[in-house]
N, C-alpha and C positions, 0 to 999 in steps of 0.2 A: 201418854198425855196427848189429847187432841191438839192439833195446830190451831192457832188463832191468827186471823188476819189482822193487820195493823188497824187500830181503831176499834177492835172488838174485844178488848181486854175485859170489859165488864159484862159482855154478853155471853150467855151460856151457849156453847157450840157443841154440835153433834160430832162425834169422832169421825175423822176422815179416813177412808180406805183407798189405797192406791190400786188403780186398775190400768190395764193396757188395752188399747183398741186400735184397729186399723181404720183409716178413713181415706177416701180418694185424695190424691195430691191436690186437686183443684179445690176441694172442700177446705183442706188445711190452709191453702193460700188465702182463701176468703177469710178464714178465722184470723190468720196472722195479720191481714190488712186491717181488720177491725181492732185488733190489739194495738197495732202501730198508730192507728188514729185515736187511741185513747178511749175507745168505746168499752173496752174490757181491760182489766189489769193483766190478764194472762189467758193462755189457751184453756187452762183448767177452769178459770172463772167462767169463760164463755160456755164450755161444755156443761159445767154444773148448772148454770142458769138455763141452758137449753133443755136439759133433762127435767129440771123442776117445772118449767113451763109446760113441757109436753105431758108430764104426769098430772098437772093441774087440769089440762085440757081433757085428758082421759077421764078424770073424775067428773068433770062437768058433762061430757057427752061421749060416753064410751062406745055406743053402738056403731057409728060409722067407721071408727078406727078398727074395731074388732072385725067388722065385715071386711075391711080392706085386707087385713092380715089373713083371714080365712080364705079369701079368694086367691092368695098367693100359692096356696098348696096345690 
């Protein structure tokens, strides 16, 4: 059964899948500070929202981002 966040009992939720990832310590410290300040409920919420926003940006303007990643090779 997919997890539901508090206050979302009536909203349909997509199933959540657990992933693990490595991030630089300095990045995690920045995320933790935003969580402490109440900007996000958790690290997971921050990462979910960051990914969603990034995907939306890709849908709107994919070319510059694709060019960036092609130049890394």
